[in-house]
N, CA, C, O and the ligand as a Tripos MOL2 file, in Angstrom:
@<TRIPOS>MOLECULE
protein
  297   295    75     0     0
PROTEIN
NO_CHARGES

@<TRIPOS>ATOM
      1 N           5.5000   -6.4060   23.1820 N.3       1 MET1
      2 CA          5.2360   -5.4710   22.0830 C.3       1 MET1
      3 C           5.3820   -6.1860   20.7390 C.2       1 MET1
      4 O           6.3100   -6.9660   20.5230 O.2       1 MET1
      5 N           4.4610   -5.9020   19.8710 N.am      2 ILE2
      6 CA          4.4880   -6.5400   18.5610 C.3       2 ILE2
      7 C           5.2800   -5.6820   17.5810 C.2       2 ILE2
      8 O           5.0440   -4.4800   17.4600 O.2       2 ILE2
      9 N           6.2300   -6.3180   16.8790 N.am      3 MET3
     10 CA          7.0170   -5.6040   15.8870 C.3       3 MET3
     11 C           6.3120   -5.6810   14.5400 C.2       3 MET3
     12 O           5.9230   -6.7550   14.0810 O.2       3 MET3
     13 N           6.1610   -4.5400   13.9330 N.am      4 VAL4
     14 CA          5.5490   -4.5190   12.6090 C.3       4 VAL4
     15 C           6.5440   -3.9310   11.6290 C.2       4 VAL4
     16 O           7.1250   -2.8730   11.8690 O.2       4 VAL4
     17 N           6.7290   -4.6250   10.5350 N.am      5 TYR5
     18 CA          7.5990   -4.1340    9.4770 C.3       5 TYR5
     19 C           6.7550   -3.8320    8.2520 C.2       5 TYR5
     20 O           5.8320   -4.5700    7.9100 O.2       5 TYR5
     21 N           7.0920   -2.7350    7.6060 N.am      6 CYS6
     22 CA          6.3660   -2.3740    6.3900 C.3       6 CYS6
     23 C           6.7770   -3.3270    5.2700 C.2       6 CYS6
     24 O           7.9670   -3.5680    5.0670 O.2       6 CYS6
     25 N           5.8160   -3.8610    4.5550 N.am      7 ASP7
     26 CA          6.1220   -4.8040    3.4730 C.3       7 ASP7
     27 C           6.6740   -4.1100    2.2360 C.2       7 ASP7
     28 O           7.2210   -4.7660    1.3500 O.2       7 ASP7
     29 N           6.5380   -2.8120    2.1700 N.am      8 ILE8
     30 CA          7.0620   -2.1020    1.0060 C.3       8 ILE8
     31 C           8.4680   -1.5810    1.2720 C.2       8 ILE8
     32 O           9.4020   -1.9780    0.5750 O.2       8 ILE8
     33 N           8.6500   -0.7040    2.2570 N.am      9 CYS9
     34 CA          9.9750   -0.1110    2.4920 C.3       9 CYS9
     35 C          10.7950   -0.9290    3.4820 C.2       9 CYS9
     36 O          11.9710   -0.6350    3.6990 O.2       9 CYS9
     37 N          10.1880   -1.9600    4.0910 N.am     10 LYS10
     38 CA         10.8330   -2.8940    5.0320 C.3      10 LYS10
     39 C          11.2820   -2.2430    6.3290 C.2      10 LYS10
     40 O          12.0080   -2.8510    7.1150 O.2      10 LYS10
     41 N          10.8570   -1.0230    6.5490 N.am     11 LYS11
     42 CA         11.2350   -0.3500    7.7860 C.3      11 LYS11
     43 C          10.4110   -0.8770    8.9420 C.2      11 LYS11
     44 O           9.2650   -1.2980    8.7840 O.2      11 LYS11
     45 N          11.0310   -0.8390   10.1070 N.am     12 LYS12
     46 CA         10.3070   -1.2280   11.3120 C.3      12 LYS12
     47 C           9.4480   -0.0580   11.7600 C.2      12 LYS12
     48 O           9.9000    1.0870   11.7940 O.2      12 LYS12
     49 N           8.2130   -0.3600   12.1010 N.am     13 MET13
     50 CA          7.3280    0.7010   12.5550 C.3      13 MET13
     51 C           7.2580    0.6450   14.0730 C.2      13 MET13
     52 O           6.5540   -0.1860   14.6460 O.2      13 MET13
     53 N           7.9920    1.5350   14.7090 N.am     14 ASP14
     54 CA          8.1590    1.5000   16.1560 C.3      14 ASP14
     55 C           6.8610    1.6080   16.9380 C.2      14 ASP14
     56 O           6.5980    0.8180   17.8450 O.2      14 ASP14
     57 N           6.0680    2.5800   16.5800 N.am     15 ASN15
     58 CA          4.8560    2.8150   17.3560 C.3      15 ASN15
     59 C           3.6000    2.4200   16.5860 C.2      15 ASN15
     60 O           2.5320    3.0120   16.7390 O.2      15 ASN15
     61 N           3.7700    1.4150   15.7690 N.am     16 ALA16
     62 CA          2.6650    1.0330   14.8960 C.3      16 ALA16
     63 C           1.3790    0.7370   15.6490 C.2      16 ALA16
     64 O           0.2900    1.1280   15.2280 O.2      16 ALA16
     65 N           1.5200    0.0430   16.7680 N.am     17 MET17
     66 CA          0.3210   -0.3620   17.4950 C.3      17 MET17
     67 C          -0.3150    0.8050   18.2540 C.2      17 MET17
     68 O          -1.5340    0.9750   18.2460 O.2      17 MET17
     69 N           0.5310    1.6020   18.9080 N.am     18 THR18
     70 CA         -0.0230    2.6980   19.7090 C.3      18 THR18
     71 C          -0.4990    3.8590   18.8280 C.2      18 THR18
     72 O          -1.5120    4.4940   19.1230 O.2      18 THR18
     73 N           0.2350    4.1300   17.7520 N.am     19 ASP19
     74 CA         -0.1300    5.2670   16.8990 C.3      19 ASP19
     75 C          -1.1360    4.9010   15.8160 C.2      19 ASP19
     76 O          -1.6800    5.7750   15.1410 O.2      19 ASP19
     77 N          -1.3790    3.6060   15.6550 N.am     20 ARG20
     78 CA         -2.2260    3.1660   14.5220 C.3      20 ARG20
     79 C          -1.6760    3.7300   13.2230 C.2      20 ARG20
     80 O          -2.4260    4.1800   12.3570 O.2      20 ARG20
     81 N          -0.3700    3.6980   13.1040 N.am     21 SER21
     82 CA          0.2480    4.3100   11.9280 C.3      21 SER21
     83 C           0.6050    3.2610   10.8820 C.2      21 SER21
     84 O           1.4220    3.5160    9.9980 O.2      21 SER21
     85 N           0.0010    2.0930   10.9810 N.am     22 PHE22
     86 CA          0.2170    1.1430    9.9020 C.3      22 PHE22
     87 C          -1.1260    0.6520    9.3940 C.2      22 PHE22
     88 O          -2.1430    0.7120   10.0840 O.2      22 PHE22
     89 N          -1.0940    0.1720    8.1840 N.am     23 PHE23
     90 CA         -2.3300   -0.1870    7.5010 C.3      23 PHE23
     91 C          -2.2000   -1.5990    6.9650 C.2      23 PHE23
     92 O          -1.1040   -2.0890    6.6950 O.2      23 PHE23
     93 N          -3.3170   -2.2190    6.8250 N.am     24 TYR24
     94 CA         -3.3260   -3.6070    6.4330 C.3      24 TYR24
     95 C          -4.1020   -3.7240    5.1240 C.2      24 TYR24
     96 O          -5.3130   -3.5110    5.0670 O.2      24 TYR24
     97 N          -3.3620   -4.0690    4.0870 N.am     25 TYR25
     98 CA         -3.9460   -4.1540    2.7540 C.3      25 TYR25
     99 C          -3.6350   -5.5310    2.2030 C.2      25 TYR25
    100 O          -2.4650   -5.9090    2.1370 O.2      25 TYR25
    101 N          -4.6100   -6.2710    1.8180 N.am     26 ALA26
    102 CA         -4.3920   -7.5430    1.1340 C.3      26 ALA26
    103 C          -3.2980   -8.3780    1.8010 C.2      26 ALA26
    104 O          -2.3520   -8.8100    1.1420 O.2      26 ALA26
    105 N          -3.4290   -8.5990    3.0940 N.am     27 ASN27
    106 CA         -2.4840   -9.4060    3.8770 C.3      27 ASN27
    107 C          -1.0900   -8.8140    4.0040 C.2      27 ASN27
    108 O          -0.1400   -9.5290    4.3250 O.2      27 ASN27
    109 N          -0.9580   -7.5370    3.7600 N.am     28 ARG28
    110 CA          0.3520   -6.9200    3.9140 C.3      28 ARG28
    111 C           0.2280   -5.7550    4.8850 C.2      28 ARG28
    112 O          -0.7930   -5.0670    4.9120 O.2      28 ARG28
    113 N           1.2630   -5.5360    5.6790 N.am     29 SER29
    114 CA          1.2690   -4.3610    6.5490 C.3      29 SER29
    115 C           2.0870   -3.2700    5.8740 C.2      29 SER29
    116 O           3.1630   -3.5170    5.3290 O.2      29 SER29
    117 N           1.5630   -2.0900    5.9250 N.am     30 ILE30
    118 CA          2.1450   -0.9720    5.1940 C.3      30 ILE30
    119 C           2.1890    0.2480    6.0890 C.2      30 ILE30
    120 O           1.2180    0.5510    6.7820 O.2      30 ILE30
    121 N           3.3260    0.9610    6.0770 N.am     31 CYS31
    122 CA          3.4420    2.1510    6.9160 C.3      31 CYS31
    123 C           2.6990    3.3210    6.2690 C.2      31 CYS31
    124 O           2.2970    3.2580    5.1070 O.2      31 CYS31
    125 N           2.5300    4.3760    7.0420 N.am     32 GLU32
    126 CA          1.7170    5.4920    6.5800 C.3      32 GLU32
    127 C           2.2660    6.1670    5.3190 C.2      32 GLU32
    128 O           1.5010    6.3770    4.3780 O.2      32 GLU32
    129 N           3.5650    6.5190    5.2580 N.am     33 PRO33
    130 CA          4.0720    7.1550    4.0320 C.3      33 PRO33
    131 C           3.8990    6.2610    2.7990 C.2      33 PRO33
    132 O           3.5600    6.7510    1.7220 O.2      33 PRO33
    133 N           4.1310    4.9540    2.9530 N.am     34 CYS34
    134 CA          3.9630    4.0430    1.8210 C.3      34 CYS34
    135 C           2.4970    3.9540    1.4050 C.2      34 CYS34
    136 O           2.1890    3.8620    0.2170 O.2      34 CYS34
    137 N           1.6110    3.9810    2.3700 N.am     35 LYS35
    138 CA          0.1770    3.9430    2.0610 C.3      35 LYS35
    139 C          -0.2230    5.1820    1.2730 C.2      35 LYS35
    140 O          -0.9760    5.0890    0.3030 O.2      35 LYS35
    141 N           0.2790    6.3420    1.6890 N.am     36 ASP36
    142 CA         -0.0350    7.5730    0.9790 C.3      36 ASP36
    143 C           0.4890    7.5170   -0.4560 C.2      36 ASP36
    144 O          -0.2110    7.8990   -1.3940 O.2      36 ASP36
    145 N           1.7210    7.0390   -0.6180 N.am     37 ASN37
    146 CA          2.3010    6.9270   -1.9550 C.3      37 ASN37
    147 C           1.5200    5.9570   -2.8170 C.2      37 ASN37
    148 O           1.2730    6.2020   -3.9980 O.2      37 ASN37
    149 N           1.1400    4.8590   -2.2040 N.am     38 LEU38
    150 CA          0.3880    3.8260   -2.9150 C.3      38 LEU38
    151 C          -0.9620    4.3790   -3.3860 C.2      38 LEU38
    152 O          -1.3750    4.1510   -4.5230 O.2      38 LEU38
    153 N          -1.6290    5.0940   -2.5130 N.am     39 GLU39
    154 CA         -2.9370    5.6570   -2.8730 C.3      39 GLU39
    155 C          -2.8070    6.6920   -3.9750 C.2      39 GLU39
    156 O          -3.6410    6.7730   -4.8760 O.2      39 GLU39
    157 N          -1.7540    7.4750   -3.8890 N.am     40 PHE40
    158 CA         -1.5240    8.4880   -4.9170 C.3      40 PHE40
    159 C          -1.2740    7.8230   -6.2620 C.2      40 PHE40
    160 O          -1.8200    8.2320   -7.2870 O.2      40 PHE40
    161 N          -0.4410    6.7920   -6.2390 N.am     41 ASN41
    162 CA         -0.1120    6.0270   -7.4480 C.3      41 ASN41
    163 C          -1.3830    5.4280   -8.0690 C.2      41 ASN41
    164 O          -1.5970    5.5210   -9.2770 O.2      41 ASN41
    165 N          -2.2010    4.8280   -7.2430 N.am     42 ILE42
    166 CA         -3.4240    4.1880   -7.7270 C.3      42 ILE42
    167 C          -4.4130    5.2390   -8.2370 C.2      42 ILE42
    168 O          -5.0920    5.0390   -9.2440 O.2      42 ILE42
    169 N          -4.4760    6.3440   -7.5290 N.am     43 LYS43
    170 CA         -5.3740    7.4310   -7.9250 C.3      43 LYS43
    171 C          -5.0420    7.9330   -9.3330 C.2      43 LYS43
    172 O          -5.9420    8.1480  -10.1440 O.2      43 LYS43
    173 N          -3.7660    8.1150   -9.6170 N.am     44 THR44
    174 CA         -3.3940    8.6010  -10.9490 C.3      44 THR44
    175 C          -3.7200    7.5710  -12.0210 C.2      44 THR44
    176 O          -4.1070    7.9280  -13.1340 O.2      44 THR44
    177 N          -3.5660    6.2960  -11.6870 N.am     45 GLN45
    178 CA         -3.9080    5.2490  -12.6540 C.3      45 GLN45
    179 C          -5.4180    5.2250  -12.9110 C.2      45 GLN45
    180 O          -5.8650    5.0340  -14.0420 O.2      45 GLN45
    181 N          -6.1840    5.4200  -11.8540 N.am     46 ILE46
    182 CA         -7.6420    5.3660  -11.9610 C.3      46 ILE46
    183 C          -8.1930    6.5360  -12.7670 C.2      46 ILE46
    184 O          -9.1290    6.3730  -13.5490 O.2      46 ILE46
    185 N          -7.6090    7.7180  -12.5730 N.am     47 ARG47
    186 CA         -8.0860    8.9140  -13.2890 C.3      47 ARG47
    187 C          -7.8220    8.7900  -14.7840 C.2      47 ARG47
    188 O          -8.5150    9.4050  -15.5940 O.2      47 ARG47
    189 N          -6.8220    7.9950  -15.1500 N.am     48 ALA48
    190 CA         -6.4840    7.8440  -16.5690 C.3      48 ALA48
    191 C          -7.3560    6.7960  -17.2430 C.2      48 ALA48
    192 O          -7.3040    6.6330  -18.4620 O.2      48 ALA48
    193 N          -8.1390    6.1010  -16.4740 N.am     49 LYS49
    194 CA         -8.9050    4.9670  -17.0030 C.3      49 LYS49
    195 C         -10.3680    5.3280  -17.2050 C.2      49 LYS49
    196 O         -11.0230    5.8520  -16.3030 O.2      49 LYS49
    197 N         -10.8640    5.0460  -18.3790 N.am     50 GLU50
    198 CA        -12.2620    5.3310  -18.6840 C.3      50 GLU50
    199 C         -12.7920    4.2100  -19.5680 C.2      50 GLU50
    200 O         -12.1410    3.9250  -20.5730 O.2      50 GLU50
    201 N         -13.8920    3.5610  -19.2960 N.am     51 PRO51
    202 CA        -14.7220    3.7320  -18.1070 C.3      51 PRO51
    203 C         -14.1390    2.9970  -16.9020 C.2      51 PRO51
    204 O         -13.2720    2.1330  -17.0420 O.2      51 PRO51
    205 N         -14.6110    3.3420  -15.7670 N.am     52 PHE52
    206 CA        -14.1300    2.7290  -14.5380 C.3      52 PHE52
    207 C         -14.8180    1.3790  -14.3190 C.2      52 PHE52
    208 O         -16.0120    1.2250  -14.5770 O.2      52 PHE52
    209 N         -14.0400    0.4080  -13.8410 N.am     53 ALA53
    210 CA        -14.6190   -0.9040  -13.5310 C.3      53 ALA53
    211 C         -14.0650   -1.3940  -12.2020 C.2      53 ALA53
    212 O         -12.8680   -1.2920  -11.9340 O.2      53 ALA53
    213 N         -14.9360   -1.9150  -11.3980 N.am     54 MET54
    214 CA        -14.5400   -2.3480  -10.0500 C.3      54 MET54
    215 C         -13.5210   -3.4870  -10.0930 C.2      54 MET54
    216 O         -12.5660   -3.4960   -9.3160 O.2      54 MET54
    217 N         -13.7230   -4.4430  -10.9940 N.am     55 ASP55
    218 CA        -12.7810   -5.5610  -11.1310 C.3      55 ASP55
    219 C         -11.3850   -5.0500  -11.4640 C.2      55 ASP55
    220 O         -10.3700   -5.4750  -10.9100 O.2      55 ASP55
    221 N         -11.4030   -4.1270  -12.3890 N.am     56 TRP56
    222 CA        -10.1420   -3.5460  -12.8430 C.3      56 TRP56
    223 C          -9.4490   -2.8200  -11.6930 C.2      56 TRP56
    224 O          -8.2380   -2.9440  -11.5070 O.2      56 TRP56
    225 N         -10.2280   -2.0630  -10.9270 N.am     57 TYR57
    226 CA         -9.7100   -1.3130   -9.7910 C.3      57 TYR57
    227 C          -9.0260   -2.2490   -8.7890 C.2      57 TYR57
    228 O          -7.9310   -1.9640   -8.3040 O.2      57 TYR57
    229 N          -9.6890   -3.3680   -8.4880 N.am     58 GLN58
    230 CA         -9.1140   -4.3210   -7.5360 C.3      58 GLN58
    231 C          -7.8290   -4.9370   -8.0640 C.2      58 GLN58
    232 O          -6.9000   -5.2120   -7.3050 O.2      58 GLN58
    233 N          -7.7890   -5.1500   -9.3650 N.am     59 LYS59
    234 CA         -6.5880   -5.7000   -9.9800 C.3      59 LYS59
    235 C          -5.4450   -4.6860   -9.9030 C.2      59 LYS59
    236 O          -4.3090   -5.0470   -9.5940 O.2      59 LYS59
    237 N          -5.7450   -3.4330  -10.1810 N.am     60 VAL60
    238 CA         -4.7330   -2.3770  -10.0980 C.3      60 VAL60
    239 C          -4.1780   -2.2740   -8.6810 C.2      60 VAL60
    240 O          -2.9690   -2.1490   -8.4860 O.2      60 VAL60
    241 N          -5.0670   -2.3280   -7.7010 N.am     61 MET61
    242 CA         -4.6590   -2.2880   -6.3030 C.3      61 MET61
    243 C          -3.6670   -3.4070   -5.9980 C.2      61 MET61
    244 O          -2.5990   -3.1770   -5.4300 O.2      61 MET61
    245 N          -4.0450   -4.6180   -6.3870 N.am     62 ARG62
    246 CA         -3.2260   -5.7990   -6.1190 C.3      62 ARG62
    247 C          -1.8880   -5.7240   -6.8330 C.2      62 ARG62
    248 O          -0.8390   -5.9560   -6.2310 O.2      62 ARG62
    249 N          -1.9290   -5.3950   -8.1320 N.am     63 ASP63
    250 CA         -0.7050   -5.3400   -8.9330 C.3      63 ASP63
    251 C           0.2450   -4.2630   -8.4300 C.2      63 ASP63
    252 O           1.4520   -4.4840   -8.3300 O.2      63 ASP63
    253 N          -0.3060   -3.1000   -8.1150 N.am     64 THR64
    254 CA          0.5220   -1.9900   -7.6430 C.3      64 THR64
    255 C           1.1770   -2.3460   -6.3170 C.2      64 THR64
    256 O           2.3450   -2.0380   -6.0840 O.2      64 THR64
    257 N           0.4190   -2.9890   -5.4650 N.am     65 LEU65
    258 CA          0.9260   -3.4040   -4.1570 C.3      65 LEU65
    259 C           2.0030   -4.4850   -4.3000 C.2      65 LEU65
    260 O           3.0420   -4.4210   -3.6420 O.2      65 LEU65
    261 N           1.7560   -5.4640   -5.1510 N.am     66 ASP66
    262 CA          2.7400   -6.5310   -5.3750 C.3      66 ASP66
    263 C           4.0460   -5.9600   -5.9180 C.2      66 ASP66
    264 O           5.1370   -6.3230   -5.4760 O.2      66 ASP66
    265 N           3.9080   -5.0630   -6.8810 N.am     67 ARG67
    266 CA          5.0770   -4.4640   -7.4940 C.3      67 ARG67
    267 C           5.8490   -3.6580   -6.4660 C.2      67 ARG67
    268 O           7.0760   -3.7380   -6.4080 O.2      67 ARG67
    269 N           5.1460   -2.8840   -5.6580 N.am     68 ALA68
    270 CA          5.7800   -2.0430   -4.6420 C.3      68 ALA68
    271 C           6.5370   -2.9060   -3.6290 C.2      68 ALA68
    272 O           7.6360   -2.5470   -3.2050 O.2      68 ALA68
    273 N           5.9580   -4.0280   -3.2460 N.am     69 CYS69
    274 CA          6.6130   -4.9130   -2.2770 C.3      69 CYS69
    275 C           7.8690   -5.5340   -2.8650 C.2      69 CYS69
    276 O           8.8550   -5.7390   -2.1560 O.2      69 CYS69
    277 N           7.8370   -5.8330   -4.1470 N.am     70 GLN70
    278 CA          9.0110   -6.4130   -4.8060 C.3      70 GLN70
    279 C          10.1330   -5.3860   -4.9520 C.2      70 GLN70
    280 O          11.3020   -5.6840   -4.7080 O.2      70 GLN70
    281 N           9.7590   -4.1840   -5.3510 N.am     71 LYS71
    282 CA         10.7560   -3.1440   -5.6060 C.3      71 LYS71
    283 C          11.2650   -2.5180   -4.3200 C.2      71 LYS71
    284 O          12.3720   -1.9800   -4.2910 O.2      71 LYS71
    285 N          10.4780   -2.5780   -3.2610 N.am     72 GLY72
    286 CA         10.8590   -1.9340   -2.0090 C.3      72 GLY72
    287 C          10.4220   -0.4840   -1.9630 C.2      72 GLY72
    288 O          10.7620    0.2460   -1.0320 O.2      72 GLY72
    289 N           9.6730   -0.0700   -2.9630 N.am     73 ARG73
    290 CA          9.0840    1.2780   -2.9220 C.3      73 ARG73
    291 C           7.8840    1.3190   -3.8510 C.2      73 ARG73
    292 O           7.7260    0.4510   -4.7100 O.2      73 ARG73
    293 N           7.0320    2.3350   -3.6790 N.am     74 VAL74
    294 CA          5.8360    2.4320   -4.5140 C.3      74 VAL74
    295 C           6.2070    3.0360   -5.8560 C.2      74 VAL74
    296 O           5.3440    3.2080   -6.7160 O.2      74 VAL74
    297 ZN          6.7680    1.6630    4.2700 Zn       75 ZN75
@<TRIPOS>BOND
     1     1     2 1
     2     2     3 1
     3     3     4 2
     4     3     5 am
     5     5     6 1
     6     6     7 1
     7     7     8 2
     8     7     9 am
     9     9    10 1
    10    10    11 1
    11    11    12 2
    12    11    13 am
    13    13    14 1
    14    14    15 1
    15    15    16 2
    16    15    17 am
    17    17    18 1
    18    18    19 1
    19    19    20 2
    20    19    21 am
    21    21    22 1
    22    22    23 1
    23    23    24 2
    24    23    25 am
    25    25    26 1
    26    26    27 1
    27    27    28 2
    28    27    29 am
    29    29    30 1
    30    30    31 1
    31    31    32 2
    32    31    33 am
    33    33    34 1
    34    34    35 1
    35    35    36 2
    36    35    37 am
    37    37    38 1
    38    38    39 1
    39    39    40 2
    40    39    41 am
    41    41    42 1
    42    42    43 1
    43    43    44 2
    44    43    45 am
    45    45    46 1
    46    46    47 1
    47    47    48 2
    48    47    49 am
    49    49    50 1
    50    50    51 1
    51    51    52 2
    52    51    53 am
    53    53    54 1
    54    54    55 1
    55    55    56 2
    56    55    57 am
    57    57    58 1
    58    58    59 1
    59    59    60 2
    60    59    61 am
    61    61    62 1
    62    62    63 1
    63    63    64 2
    64    63    65 am
    65    65    66 1
    66    66    67 1
    67    67    68 2
    68    67    69 am
    69    69    70 1
    70    70    71 1
    71    71    72 2
    72    71    73 am
    73    73    74 1
    74    74    75 1
    75    75    76 2
    76    75    77 am
    77    77    78 1
    78    78    79 1
    79    79    80 2
    80    79    81 am
    81    81    82 1
    82    82    83 1
    83    83    84 2
    84    83    85 am
    85    85    86 1
    86    86    87 1
    87    87    88 2
    88    87    89 am
    89    89    90 1
    90    90    91 1
    91    91    92 2
    92    91    93 am
    93    93    94 1
    94    94    95 1
    95    95    96 2
    96    95    97 am
    97    97    98 1
    98    98    99 1
    99    99   100 2
   100    99   101 am
   101   101   102 1
   102   102   103 1
   103   103   104 2
   104   103   105 am
   105   105   106 1
   106   106   107 1
   107   107   108 2
   108   107   109 am
   109   109   110 1
   110   110   111 1
   111   111   112 2
   112   111   113 am
   113   113   114 1
   114   114   115 1
   115   115   116 2
   116   115   117 am
   117   117   118 1
   118   118   119 1
   119   119   120 2
   120   119   121 am
   121   121   122 1
   122   122   123 1
   123   123   124 2
   124   123   125 am
   125   125   126 1
   126   126   127 1
   127   127   128 2
   128   127   129 am
   129   129   130 1
   130   130   131 1
   131   131   132 2
   132   131   133 am
   133   133   134 1
   134   134   135 1
   135   135   136 2
   136   135   137 am
   137   137   138 1
   138   138   139 1
   139   139   140 2
   140   139   141 am
   141   141   142 1
   142   142   143 1
   143   143   144 2
   144   143   145 am
   145   145   146 1
   146   146   147 1
   147   147   148 2
   148   147   149 am
   149   149   150 1
   150   150   151 1
   151   151   152 2
   152   151   153 am
   153   153   154 1
   154   154   155 1
   155   155   156 2
   156   155   157 am
   157   157   158 1
   158   158   159 1
   159   159   160 2
   160   159   161 am
   161   161   162 1
   162   162   163 1
   163   163   164 2
   164   163   165 am
   165   165   166 1
   166   166   167 1
   167   167   168 2
   168   167   169 am
   169   169   170 1
   170   170   171 1
   171   171   172 2
   172   171   173 am
   173   173   174 1
   174   174   175 1
   175   175   176 2
   176   175   177 am
   177   177   178 1
   178   178   179 1
   179   179   180 2
   180   179   181 am
   181   181   182 1
   182   182   183 1
   183   183   184 2
   184   183   185 am
   185   185   186 1
   186   186   187 1
   187   187   188 2
   188   187   189 am
   189   189   190 1
   190   190   191 1
   191   191   192 2
   192   191   193 am
   193   193   194 1
   194   194   195 1
   195   195   196 2
   196   195   197 am
   197   197   198 1
   198   198   199 1
   199   199   200 2
   200   199   201 am
   201   201   202 1
   202   202   203 1
   203   203   204 2
   204   203   205 am
   205   205   206 1
   206   206   207 1
   207   207   208 2
   208   207   209 am
   209   209   210 1
   210   210   211 1
   211   211   212 2
   212   211   213 am
   213   213   214 1
   214   214   215 1
   215   215   216 2
   216   215   217 am
   217   217   218 1
   218   218   219 1
   219   219   220 2
   220   219   221 am
   221   221   222 1
   222   222   223 1
   223   223   224 2
   224   223   225 am
   225   225   226 1
   226   226   227 1
   227   227   228 2
   228   227   229 am
   229   229   230 1
   230   230   231 1
   231   231   232 2
   232   231   233 am
   233   233   234 1
   234   234   235 1
   235   235   236 2
   236   235   237 am
   237   237   238 1
   238   238   239 1
   239   239   240 2
   240   239   241 am
   241   241   242 1
   242   242   243 1
   243   243   244 2
   244   243   245 am
   245   245   246 1
   246   246   247 1
   247   247   248 2
   248   247   249 am
   249   249   250 1
   250   250   251 1
   251   251   252 2
   252   251   253 am
   253   253   254 1
   254   254   255 1
   255   255   256 2
   256   255   257 am
   257   257   258 1
   258   258   259 1
   259   259   260 2
   260   259   261 am
   261   261   262 1
   262   262   263 1
   263   263   264 2
   264   263   265 am
   265   265   266 1
   266   266   267 1
   267   267   268 2
   268   267   269 am
   269   269   270 1
   270   270   271 1
   271   271   272 2
   272   271   273 am
   273   273   274 1
   274   274   275 1
   275   275   276 2
   276   275   277 am
   277   277   278 1
   278   278   279 1
   279   279   280 2
   280   279   281 am
   281   281   282 1
   282   282   283 1
   283   283   284 2
   284   283   285 am
   285   285   286 1
   286   286   287 1
   287   287   288 2
   288   287   289 am
   289   289   290 1
   290   290   291 1
   291   291   292 2
   292   291   293 am
   293   293   294 1
   294   294   295 1
   295   295   296 2
@<TRIPOS>SUBSTRUCTURE
     1 MET1         2 RESIDUE 1 A MET
     2 ILE2         6 RESIDUE 1 A ILE
     3 MET3        10 RESIDUE 1 A MET
     4 VAL4        14 RESIDUE 1 A VAL
     5 TYR5        18 RESIDUE 1 A TYR
     6 CYS6        22 RESIDUE 1 A CYS
     7 ASP7        26 RESIDUE 1 A ASP
     8 ILE8        30 RESIDUE 1 A ILE
     9 CYS9        34 RESIDUE 1 A CYS
    10 LYS10       38 RESIDUE 1 A LYS
    11 LYS11       42 RESIDUE 1 A LYS
    12 LYS12       46 RESIDUE 1 A LYS
    13 MET13       50 RESIDUE 1 A MET
    14 ASP14       54 RESIDUE 1 A ASP
    15 ASN15       58 RESIDUE 1 A ASN
    16 ALA16       62 RESIDUE 1 A ALA
    17 MET17       66 RESIDUE 1 A MET
    18 THR18       70 RESIDUE 1 A THR
    19 ASP19       74 RESIDUE 1 A ASP
    20 ARG20       78 RESIDUE 1 A ARG
    21 SER21       82 RESIDUE 1 A SER
    22 PHE22       86 RESIDUE 1 A PHE
    23 PHE23       90 RESIDUE 1 A PHE
    24 TYR24       94 RESIDUE 1 A TYR
    25 TYR25       98 RESIDUE 1 A TYR
    26 ALA26      102 RESIDUE 1 A ALA
    27 ASN27      106 RESIDUE 1 A ASN
    28 ARG28      110 RESIDUE 1 A ARG
    29 SER29      114 RESIDUE 1 A SER
    30 ILE30      118 RESIDUE 1 A ILE
    31 CYS31      122 RESIDUE 1 A CYS
    32 GLU32      126 RESIDUE 1 A GLU
    33 PRO33      130 RESIDUE 1 A PRO
    34 CYS34      134 RESIDUE 1 A CYS
    35 LYS35      138 RESIDUE 1 A LYS
    36 ASP36      142 RESIDUE 1 A ASP
    37 ASN37      146 RESIDUE 1 A ASN
    38 LEU38      150 RESIDUE 1 A LEU
    39 GLU39      154 RESIDUE 1 A GLU
    40 PHE40      158 RESIDUE 1 A PHE
    41 ASN41      162 RESIDUE 1 A ASN
    42 ILE42      166 RESIDUE 1 A ILE
    43 LYS43      170 RESIDUE 1 A LYS
    44 THR44      174 RESIDUE 1 A THR
    45 GLN45      178 RESIDUE 1 A GLN
    46 ILE46      182 RESIDUE 1 A ILE
    47 ARG47      186 RESIDUE 1 A ARG
    48 ALA48      190 RESIDUE 1 A ALA
    49 LYS49      194 RESIDUE 1 A LYS
    50 GLU50      198 RESIDUE 1 A GLU
    51 PRO51      202 RESIDUE 1 A PRO
    52 PHE52      206 RESIDUE 1 A PHE
    53 ALA53      210 RESIDUE 1 A ALA
    54 MET54      214 RESIDUE 1 A MET
    55 ASP55      218 RESIDUE 1 A ASP
    56 TRP56      222 RESIDUE 1 A TRP
    57 TYR57      226 RESIDUE 1 A TYR
    58 GLN58      230 RESIDUE 1 A GLN
    59 LYS59      234 RESIDUE 1 A LYS
    60 VAL60      238 RESIDUE 1 A VAL
    61 MET61      242 RESIDUE 1 A MET
    62 ARG62      246 RESIDUE 1 A ARG
    63 ASP63      250 RESIDUE 1 A ASP
    64 THR64      254 RESIDUE 1 A THR
    65 LEU65      258 RESIDUE 1 A LEU
    66 ASP66      262 RESIDUE 1 A ASP
    67 ARG67      266 RESIDUE 1 A ARG
    68 ALA68      270 RESIDUE 1 A ALA
    69 CYS69      274 RESIDUE 1 A CYS
    70 GLN70      278 RESIDUE 1 A GLN
    71 LYS71      282 RESIDUE 1 A LYS
    72 GLY72      286 RESIDUE 1 A GLY
    73 ARG73      290 RESIDUE 1 A ARG
    74 VAL74      294 RESIDUE 1 A VAL
    75 ZN75       297 GROUP 0 **** ****
C-alpha cells in the first residue's frame, strides 16, 4: 500500500488510493479538504481581479499552493 501525505496539512491519507481522495497539483499531493480550501481561496482572489489573465491565474495558483505548504494550511 502506498502512503500518501498531504503537502499542506501533512496528514496521512489512509484511503487515498482506493477513495481517490487526494489530488495532485504542481507536484504536490493534497487531500480533499485542503483542495477545497485552496480552490475557495483562489476563487476569491480571482473574482477580485479585473481583467483576468491566464499567466496571472497560474501564478496565483502556484503562490497560494507554495504558501499553504509552508504554513501548513491554506
Ligand atoms: Zn490536507
